[in-house]
MIKE-637076 format. One record per residue (C-alpha): x, y, z; residue in one letter. Coordinates in steps of 0.02 Angstrom, whole numbers, padded with zeros to 5 digits, always signed. Layout:
BEGIN
XYZa ...
//
This chain:
BEGIN
+05291-00616+02384m +05248-00439+02426k +05119-00393+02299t +05078-00219+02237t +04923-00159+02148r +04951-00131+01968y +04862-00028+01840f +04907+00118+01734k +04743+00209+01769v +04798+00224+01951l +04967+00299+01911f +04911+00469+01972t +04897+00389+02143f +05040+00261+02143i +05175+00325+02081l +06149-00175+01594m +06234-00077+01518s +06245-00210+01380t +06087-00281+01304l +06071-00427+01184t +05929-00446+01061s +05861-00606+00988c +05767-00533+00841y +05825-00570+00665s +05837-00461+00511q +05670-00533+00452n +05587-00483+00614e +05635-00302+00579k +05511-00307+00436k +05366-00358+00545l +05216-00243+00557k +05163-00227+00737i +05005-00138+00789e +05004-00045+00953n +04852-00040+01067l +04777+00100+00962k +04797+00006+00797g +04946+00114+00744v +05090+00024+00661h +05253+00027+00757i +05422-00046+00711s +05516-00174+00815p +05663-00054+00818d +05556+00076+00905s +05503-00048+01039i +05681-00110+01058n +05744+00066+01087t +05608+00101+01214f +05644-00058+01311l +05832-00032+01308k +05811+00144+01375s +05698+00088+01517k +05809-00059+01561m +05961+00055+01568d +05875+00183+01679s +05801+00053+01796l +05955-00059+01796h +05854-00212+01746i +05971-00361+01716p +05858-00461+01600g +05690-00452+01513l +05587-00560+01398s +05431-00498+01309i +05299-00550+01183a +05171-00441+01093i +05011-00515+01024i +04911-00447+00877n +04749-00531+00824d +04787-00690+00923s +04964-00708+00855k +05132-00669+00932v +05206-00539+00815v +05353-00487+00923y +05461-00590+01039h +05615-00509+01112h +05743-00555+01243m +05865-00433+01318l +06002-00433+01446g +06056-00566+01567y +05980-00711+01660a +06137-00707+01766n +06229-00542+01764l +06384-00601+01857e +06413-00749+01742k +06354-00654+01587k +06224-00787+01548i +06103-00711+01423l +05914-00718+01429v +05859-00841+01294t +05696-00917+01236n +05723-01051+01368k +05741-00933+01515t +05608-00958+01648i +05546-00820+01763f +05434-00818+01916e +05264-00748+01871g +05216-00701+02049a +05038-00631+02057s +04993-00660+01875i +04968-00834+01946s +04799-00772+02008k +04728-00749+01834s +04781-00922+01777v +04721-01002+01939f +04550-00919+01920a +04530-01005+01751c +04582-01169+01831f +04450-01145+01966v +04315-01119+01835m +04345-01295+01767t +04283-01359+01935y +04133-01243+01929v +04087-01306+01756e +04096-01486+01817e +03984-01447+01964g +04120-01495+02089k +04131-01317+02157l +03997-01185+02181d +04063-01006+02175l +03937-00954+02308d +03941-01101+02428k +04037-01067+02589p +04206-01150+02572l +04207-01218+02749y +04071-01339+02689e +04202-01414+02575y +04349-01395+02692l +04352-01316+02865p +04504-01206+02892y +04582-01230+03064k +04695-01077+03047d +04545-00961+03055i +04419-01073+03143a +04426-00960+03297y +04329-00828+03198d +04157-00891+03148e +04142-00757+03015r +04255-00858+02902y +04110-00977+02871k +04036-00845+02755k +04185-00851+02637i +04150-00915+02460t +04258-00947+02308a +04185-00792+02225r +04238-00685+02373m +04413-00756+02368i +04439-00736+02180l +04379-00554+02190s +04475-00516+02352h +04324-00494+02464r +04363-00633+02588s +04425-00518+02726g +04593-00606+02735f +04753-00501+02730p +04876-00520+02587n +04993-00629+02690w +04984-00664+02876r +05173-00636+02886e +05137-00452+02855n +05022-00441+03006e +05086-00386+03176e +05068-00555+03262d +05094-00660+03103k +04922-00736+03130k +04787-00764+02999l +04647-00642+03033i +04490-00570+02955l +04506-00383+02929k +04319-00362+02895f +04161-00464+02873d +04180-00573+02717p +04096-00498+02564g +04085-00321+02631t +04245-00243+02566n +04399-00264+02455y +04569-00320+02522e +04699-00395+02406y +04737-00567+02477s +04854-00708+02431g +04796-00801+02586e +04622-00816+02514g +04684-00890+02350y +04787-01017+02445q +04638-01072+02548y +04543-01102+02386l +04689-01205+02319a +04679-01309+02479m +04495-01338+02442v +04532-01399+02266l +04668-01514+02333k +04544-01583+02459h +04409-01609+02326l +04533-01710+02224e +04597-01808+02373g +04775-01772+02318t +04932-01680+02369d +05011-01523+02294w +05100-01621+02158n +04937-01704+02114g +04852-01534+02098l +04994-01478+01983e +04964-01631+01874a +04779-01589+01864i +04820-01409+01817f +04930-01474+01678q +04790-01586+01616k +04651-01457+01625r +04738-01296+01574i +04918-01317+01517a +04902-01465+01398k +04744-01404+01306p +04830-01236+01274l +04997-01320+01231e +05091-01236+01373l +05257-01327+01380e +05348-01250+01529h +05218-01161+01635t +05204-01236+01808t +05152-01189+01984f +05278-01311+02059i +05455-01305+01992e +05510-01456+01893d +05684-01501+01830a +05667-01394+01673y +05606-01235+01758t +05738-01253+01893t +05879-01277+01767e +05827-01131+01657h +05768-01008+01790k +05843-00833+01786a +05933-00768+01939e +05836-00636+02039p +05900-00461+02081y +05842-00338+02214d +05805-00152+02199k +05989-00110+02212e +06031-00232+02073g +06111-00357+02193k +06094-00543+02165l +05968-00629+02281i +06011-00800+02349d +05841-00868+02301w +05873-01045+02364k +05888-00970+02539n +05751-00841+02515d +05615-00851+02649y +05471-00869+02528w +05559-00996+02419y +05602-01108+02566k +05429-01088+02643k +05337-01133+02482d +05459-01254+02400k +05362-01399+02324g +05194-01315+02357k +05062-01263+02231f +05049-01080+02282v +04894-01024+02188a +04920-00835+02206p +05106-00825+02171a +05209-00976+02117s +05184-00991+01929i +05343-01008+01824r +05339-00968+01639s +05410-00866+01494e +05326-00751+01367p +05292-00871+01223l +05214-01000+01338d +05115-00872+01436f +05055-00795+01273s +04971-00960+01230k +04868-00944+01389w +04824-00763+01347m +04772-00810+01171i +04670-00953+01240g +04578-00834+01357v +04550-00705+01220m +04480-00840+01104n +04381-00917+01248k +04460-01089+01236k +04448-01226+01369v +04306-01140+01464l +04129-01098+01410s +04063-00927+01362e +03969-00918+01527d +04127-00954+01625s +04223-00815+01539y +04079-00695+01568n +04091-00738+01753e +04279-00716+01755l +04270-00547+01667f +04125-00475+01766k +04159-00328+01882h +04155-00398+02058h +04253-00278+02169s +04271-00092+02141k +04447-00040+02188i +04441+00146+02158t +04390+00287+02042t +04530+00384+01959t +04540+00572+01942s +04488+00546+01761a +04325+00467+01820g +04375+00290+01768i +04319+00152+01886n +04446+00015+01919v +04385-00159+01965y +04444-00331+02012y +04347-00467+01923s +04384-00650+01960l +04573-00655+01943g +04592-00502+01832f +04605-00314+01851i +04498-00213+01731t +04411-00045+01714a +04266+00040+01629d +04259+00177+01499s +04385+00148+01359e +04466+00007+01457y +04310-00100+01475q +04383-00241+01369n +04557-00230+01444t +04613-00358+01573y +04783-00355+01656f +04887-00401+01807h +05061-00380+01874g +05165-00482+01991g +05304-00456+02118t +05406-00591+02203n +05579-00562+02277d +05687-00523+02126g +05555-00559+01993f +05422-00439+01928t +05310-00453+01776c +05158-00383+01689w +05030-00436+01559y +04887-00345+01473l +04759-00403+01347m +04617-00321+01252d +04494-00464+01231v +04395-00373+01095s +04549-00344+00986k +04632-00507+01040k +04792-00412+01066s +04908-00377+01211g +05080-00406+01283y +05171-00495+01423v +05342-00461+01496l +05447-00544+01630f +05601-00475+01717t +05725-00536+01848n +05719-00368+01935s +05603-00271+02050m +05547-00153+01910y +05447-00262+01791g +05281-00188+01842e +05350-00013+01819k +05413-00050+01644i +05250-00142+01606g +05151+00015+01650n +05269+00124+01550a +05252+00009+01400l +05063+00025+01411w +05080+00213+01393d +05205+00191+01251y +05093+00070+01156l +04947+00192+01166e +05037+00333+01076k +04967+00397+00913e +05136+00452+00846n +05315+00394+00870y 
//
């Protein structure tokens, strides 16, 4: 689960031959508004996506576009399994990787609202963490620091030289993208509930998934998501044996808060619409989630990029835009939403180029003319 940092405003710094469409003749008549409020035809979007998939050799893709809290475009292209020519359908499930963080942050806020968790109380007071107990500084770490990537933890300890969990700086003093932090917070929630990982999954379903009518969005794979999951492909377009993949075997059956969500665009769109319409949580909770917590950088255009609690955002013209990407082995994805316009999009791929196409689509959907 090697995660990259994703946002179009940083692009100055970070730089199937056969496709199958699911849209009907009636869908061709839909009026879709881009991010600038300009009408764009489904055919135009289809052509753009086909071109990008061809050039990036993306086996399969599934996408939904939201206008004014409604899905106005849902499109599936290519293959869930290229070798067997199994098409991507509306049942195909993808790994969401790091977009898990945004959903998990909303889940965490249900505990804050109930008074079971304080964003600013040191987490060791809820659950000491033996893996980092050798460094007393960890006792400063709070849920707010973790959700905004200020805990001091690395992304994953496996990426460190000695494979040991460390603190790279004093908690709260800097920004460092960290899956390890999110997983510690998940351990705290599990402890508060006195349950196991499957129990935490059931609580997530009760608190977030069911109220928003998410049917097949899970952090732990169930029979449905396993049966309908797309096959993953690496950067060279080669099939990955995901059942023997290191991360899959390591985290099988575990609620991995920063990276294990499984979903598809229509289901994930329900969560996005719920966030944009401020469902499930209170106004105060959403204000906390959306607040700028960690400054990541300032672009050459003078735009400041931030991490809030589970979301990436910016100032200037992007002050109401919240987004995230995700990268697991063979699965990459991207979502973006403008909470003021209640519009956005989400796409999943079974390739290593979903974030790249997600960024490119952002540019495309901001054009004034086509």
